[in-house]
C-alpha positions in Angstrom: 59.6 93.5 71.5 59.4 96.6 69.4 56.3 96.9 67.2 55.1 99.5 64.8 51.9 100.5 63.2 52.7 98.6 60.0 53.0 95.3 61.9 56.9 95.0 61.7 58.2 93.4 64.8 61.8 93.3 66.3 63.0 91.3 69.3 65.9 92.1 71.1 67.4 90.5 74.4 69.4 92.4 76.9 71.7 89.5 77.0 74.5 90.4 74.5 72.3 92.9 72.8 71.1 90.3 70.6 68.5 90.9 67.8 66.7 87.5 68.1 64.1 88.1 65.4 63.0 90.6 62.7 59.5 90.0 61.3 58.5 92.0 58.4 55.5 91.9 56.1 56.2 90.0 53.0 54.7 91.1 49.4 51.7 88.7 50.1 50.9 90.2 53.6 52.4 87.2 55.6 55.0 88.0 58.2 58.5 86.7 57.6 61.4 86.5 60.2 64.4 87.7 58.1 67.2 87.4 60.7 68.9 84.4 62.1 68.4 83.8 66.0 67.3 81.4 68.4 64.0 81.1 70.7 65.8 80.2 73.8 68.4 82.1 75.9 69.9 78.9 76.7 71.2 78.4 73.3 73.1 81.7 73.4 74.5 81.0 76.7 75.6 77.4 75.9 79.4 77.1 76.1 79.4 75.2 73.0 77.8 78.0 71.0 80.5 79.8 69.2 78.1 81.9 66.9 77.3 85.6 67.3 74.0 85.7 65.6 72.5 89.2 66.2 74.7 90.2 68.9 76.1 93.7 69.7 79.9 93.3 69.5 82.5 95.2 71.3 84.7 96.5 72.8 86.5 96.1 69.4 84.7 94.4 66.5 87.3 93.2 64.4 90.7 91.8 65.0 93.8 93.8 66.6 96.8 92.3 65.1 98.8 90.1 67.7 96.3 91.3 70.3 98.6 94.4 70.6 98.2 98.1 70.1 100.1 101.2 71.1 98.1 104.4 72.2 99.6 107.6 73.2 103.0 105.9 73.4 101.7 103.2 75.8 101.6 99.5 74.6 98.7 97.3 75.4 98.1 93.8 75.2 94.4 92.5 75.0 93.1 89.1 76.1 90.0 87.7 77.8 92.3 87.1 80.7 94.3 90.3 80.7 92.5 91.8 83.9 89.9 90.1 86.0 87.3 92.2 87.7 84.3 89.9 88.2 83.9 87.1 85.8 80.8 88.7 84.2 82.6 92.1 83.7 85.6 90.5 81.8 83.5 89.5 78.8 82.8 90.7 75.4 79.9 92.7 75.1 77.8 89.7 73.4 78.1 87.7 76.6 77.2 90.5 79.1 73.7 91.5 80.3 73.0 95.1 79.5 70.6 97.4 81.2 67.5 98.0 79.1 65.2 101.1 78.8 62.2 100.8 76.4 60.4 103.7 74.9 56.9 103.3 73.4 55.5 105.5 70.8 55.1 105.6 67.0 58.7 104.8 66.6 59.4 102.6 69.5 63.0 102.3 71.0 65.1 100.1 73.3 68.4 101.5 74.6 70.8 99.1 76.1 73.7 100.5 78.1 76.6 99.2 80.1 79.8 100.2 81.9 83.1 98.5 80.5 85.6 99.2 83.4 89.3 100.3 82.4 91.4 97.2 82.2 88.5 94.8 80.9 90.4 92.4 78.6 93.3 94.9 78.7 91.5 98.0 77.2 92.3 101.4 78.6 89.7 103.7 79.8 86.2 103.1 81.6 83.5 103.3 78.7 79.8 104.1 79.3 78.3 102.3 76.1 74.7 102.6 74.7 73.1 101.2 71.6 69.7 102.6 70.8 67.5 100.4 68.4 64.6 102.3 66.9 61.9 100.9 64.8 60.6 103.4 62.4 57.1 103.9 61.0 58.7 103.2 57.7 60.0 99.6 58.7 63.4 100.7 59.1 65.5 99.3 62.0 67.9 101.9 63.1 70.9 101.2 65.6 72.7 104.1 67.1 75.8 103.5 69.1 77.4 105.8 71.7 80.4 105.5 74.0 81.9 108.0 76.2 85.4 107.1 77.8 87.3 108.8 80.6 90.7 108.0 78.7 91.8 107.7 75.2 91.0 104.2 74.0 90.3 102.2 70.9 86.7 101.2 70.3 84.8 99.6 67.2 81.1 98.6 67.9 78.8 96.8 65.3 75.9 94.1 65.2 76.3 90.7 63.8 72.7 90.1 62.4 72.6 87.6 59.7 69.8 87.9 57.4 68.0 85.7 55.0 65.4 87.6 53.0 63.5 84.3 52.2 62.4 84.5 55.9 60.9 81.4 57.2 60.7 79.8 54.0 63.4 77.2 52.9 66.1 78.4 50.6 69.6 79.4 50.3 70.8 82.9 50.9 73.3 82.1 48.0 70.3 82.7 45.6 69.5 86.4 47.1 70.5 89.6 45.9 
């Protein structure tokens, strides 16, 4: 949990690098949770759960046409079953446990990191991946991504937080601008 002096609070789990809650002060001073998330890890790990609410997405956050690409003249085919190391290492980033390193201060941070081995899901190169979440004193949540590979590879990281600026109140996001 990252909390700043203005009362903003961000909860992040090292399972999947998931933002589970962002509580911000509303105009009337009450706190509102403006991001969709769950209160229980069991919900995120349930085999029937197919959402990615608040998760860190990688190695490639988008679709690769026909699950194939060519890099440096070498064709690659990607798949969850392309190369099995250990079951836990052959999963997308949102289904893995990251190493966590928190830092307190006026702008608290949480750095999550993992090693994504060459061949995982068919991707070339071993990556050292980090995402640093910083809660600023001005109520801004900043996410900084860093990845270093030992070989040319493709990578596209993102976060799948879904926001409802009405917070805990009922109402449709379709009415929000």
